[in-house]
C-alpha positions in Angstrom: -16.9 12.5 -24.3 -15.8 16.0 -24.0 -17.8 19.1 -24.9 -17.4 22.6 -26.1 -20.3 24.6 -24.8 -21.9 27.4 -26.8 -24.6 29.3 -24.9 -25.4 32.1 -27.3 -29.2 31.6 -27.7 -29.4 32.9 -31.3 -27.3 30.0 -32.6 -29.9 27.3 -31.6 -27.3 24.8 -30.6 -25.7 24.1 -27.2 -23.0 21.4 -27.1 -20.4 20.0 -29.5 -18.4 16.8 -28.8 -14.8 16.1 -29.1 -15.0 12.8 -30.9 -14.0 11.0 -34.1 -17.0 12.2 -36.0 -15.5 15.7 -36.3 -15.1 17.0 -32.8 -16.3 20.2 -31.4 -14.4 22.4 -33.7 -15.1 20.2 -36.7 -18.9 20.4 -36.0 -18.7 24.1 -36.0 -16.6 24.2 -39.1 -19.2 22.3 -41.0 -21.7 25.1 -40.3 -20.2 26.9 -43.3 -22.6 25.0 -45.5 -25.5 26.9 -43.9 -26.7 29.7 -46.2 -26.4 32.1 -43.3 -22.7 32.9 -43.2 -23.2 34.8 -40.0 -23.7 31.4 -38.4 -20.1 30.5 -39.1 -18.9 33.8 -37.9 -20.9 33.5 -34.6 -19.7 29.9 -34.2 -16.1 31.0 -34.7 -16.5 33.7 -32.1 -18.1 31.3 -29.7 -15.2 28.8 -30.0 -12.6 31.5 -29.4 -14.5 32.6 -26.3 -14.6 29.1 -24.8 -11.5 27.3 -26.2 -9.2 28.5 -23.4 -11.8 28.6 -20.6 -12.6 25.2 -19.2 -14.2 26.7 -16.2 -16.8 28.5 -18.4 -18.1 25.2 -19.7 -15.6 24.5 -22.5 -13.5 21.4 -22.9 -10.1 23.1 -23.3 -7.5 24.6 -21.0 -4.4 26.6 -21.5 -1.1 25.5 -20.1 2.5 26.8 -20.5 3.0 24.1 -23.1 -0.1 25.0 -25.2 -3.8 24.2 -25.3 -4.9 20.9 -23.9 -8.1 19.5 -25.4 -10.1 17.6 -22.8 -12.8 15.0 -23.1 -14.6 16.6 -20.2 -14.0 19.7 -18.0 -13.1 17.6 -14.9 -11.7 18.9 -11.6 -9.0 17.8 -11.1 -8.0 17.5 -14.7 -7.8 14.1 -16.3 -6.7 14.1 -19.9 -7.6 11.2 -22.2 -5.1 10.6 -25.0 -7.5 9.3 -27.6 -9.9 12.2 -27.0 -7.2 14.8 -27.2 -6.0 13.4 -30.6 -9.5 13.2 -32.0 -10.2 16.8 -30.9 -7.0 17.9 -32.6 -8.5 16.7 -35.9 -11.6 18.7 -35.1 -9.5 21.7 -34.8 -7.5 20.8 -37.9 -10.9 20.6 -39.8 -11.8 24.0 -38.5 -8.4 25.4 -39.6 -8.9 24.2 -43.2 -12.3 25.9 -43.4 -10.9 29.1 -41.8 -8.3 29.3 -44.5 -10.9 28.9 -47.2 -13.1 31.5 -45.6 -10.1 33.8 -45.0 -11.3 34.2 -41.4 -9.9 33.1 -38.1 -7.1 31.1 -39.7 -4.3 32.8 -37.7 -6.0 31.9 -34.4 -6.9 28.3 -35.5 -3.3 27.8 -36.7 -1.8 29.0 -33.5 -4.3 26.9 -31.4 -3.6 23.8 -33.4 0.2 24.1 -33.4 0.1 25.0 -29.7 -2.0 22.0 -28.8 0.1 19.6 -30.8 3.2 20.9 -29.1 1.5 20.4 -25.7 0.6 16.9 -26.7 4.1 16.0 -27.6 5.5 17.5 -24.4 3.0 15.6 -22.3 3.3 12.2 -24.1 5.5 10.8 -21.3 2.5 11.1 -19.0 0.8 8.5 -21.2 3.6 5.9 -21.0 3.6 3.2 -18.3 6.9 1.9 -19.6 5.5 -1.4 -20.8 2.1 -0.1 -22.1 0.2 3.1 -22.7 -2.1 4.9 -20.2 -5.6 5.7 -21.2 -5.5 9.0 -19.3 -3.3 11.0 -17.0 -4.8 9.6 -13.8 -2.9 6.3 -14.4 -5.6 4.1 -15.9 -4.0 1.6 -18.3 -5.3 1.4 -21.8 -7.2 -1.7 -22.8 -5.7 -3.6 -25.8 -8.3 -1.9 -28.0 -7.2 1.6 -26.9 -3.5 0.6 -27.2 -4.1 -0.2 -30.9 -6.2 3.0 -31.2 -3.3 5.1 -29.8 -1.0 3.5 -32.3 -3.3 4.2 -35.2 -3.9 7.8 -34.1 -0.2 8.5 -33.8 0.3 7.1 -37.3 -2.3 9.6 -38.5 -0.5 12.4 -36.8 2.7 11.4 -38.4 1.1 11.8 -41.8 -0.7 15.0 -41.0 2.2 16.7 -39.4 5.3 15.5 -41.2 7.5 18.1 -39.5 6.9 16.2 -36.2 6.9 12.7 -37.8 10.2 11.7 -36.1 9.1 12.5 -32.6 5.6 11.1 -33.1 7.0 8.0 -34.8 9.1 7.2 -31.7 6.0 7.0 -29.6 4.1 5.0 -32.2 6.9 2.5 -32.5 7.2 2.2 -28.7 3.5 1.5 -28.2 3.6 -0.9 -31.2 6.5 -2.9 -29.7 4.6 -3.0 -26.4 1.4 -4.3 -28.1 3.3 -7.0 -29.9 4.6 -8.4 -26.6 2.4 -11.2 -25.2 3.9 -10.7 -21.8 3.2 -6.9 -21.8 -0.3 -7.5 -23.0 -1.0 -10.1 -20.3 0.4 -7.8 -17.7 -1.7 -4.9 -19.0 -4.9 -6.9 -19.1 -4.3 -8.2 -15.5 -3.5 -4.7 -14.1 -6.4 -3.2 -16.0 -8.8 -5.8 -14.4 -7.3 -5.0 -11.0 -7.9 -1.3 -11.6 -11.5 -1.9 -12.6 -12.1 -4.0 -9.5 -10.4 -1.6 -7.2 -12.0 1.6 -8.6 -15.1 0.5 -10.5 -16.9 3.2 -12.5 -19.9 4.8 -10.7 -22.3 3.4 -13.2 -21.3 -0.1 -12.2 -21.9 0.6 -8.6 -25.4 1.9 -9.4 
């Protein structure tokens, strides 16, 4: 999974994950429950310092379309669809808290909207025509991740109704693909071929 690094020693924490349990931003947002409100302020400053700087150990990068939320700061870049959407909800969580605390809300709103716009602009990169890609390097999604992509897109429709029509088109497309036995069989076969042709390093070791 991806990470947002925070190296300020006084915070006593180092890494936050972009994952469904809250994401890097969400983990920081929950620090508001700590009696030391300074912890939240420091956490917010740390996020802002690293959010647009993947080379500095963060898991985000800035593009002309908006902020891309990565699972890992890979070179060359390889963006995972499910990780990006999960991380969006971490940032959404952070925005909700920022509004309550009346701090950092403008930046969080801008980052969230910008990243969502970037996601919508780059959705064609995750479409194989008959199935969805797991990432932007051309790895097909497994049937599990195909269904996960559909569920995540449905959640985005509900959360961002102003973009529901565009998001819904992708959800319906992936849904129709998942319902096709032919497409599923084709995807499973090609996924197996990809695994055999380019096995993960952990398999080789």
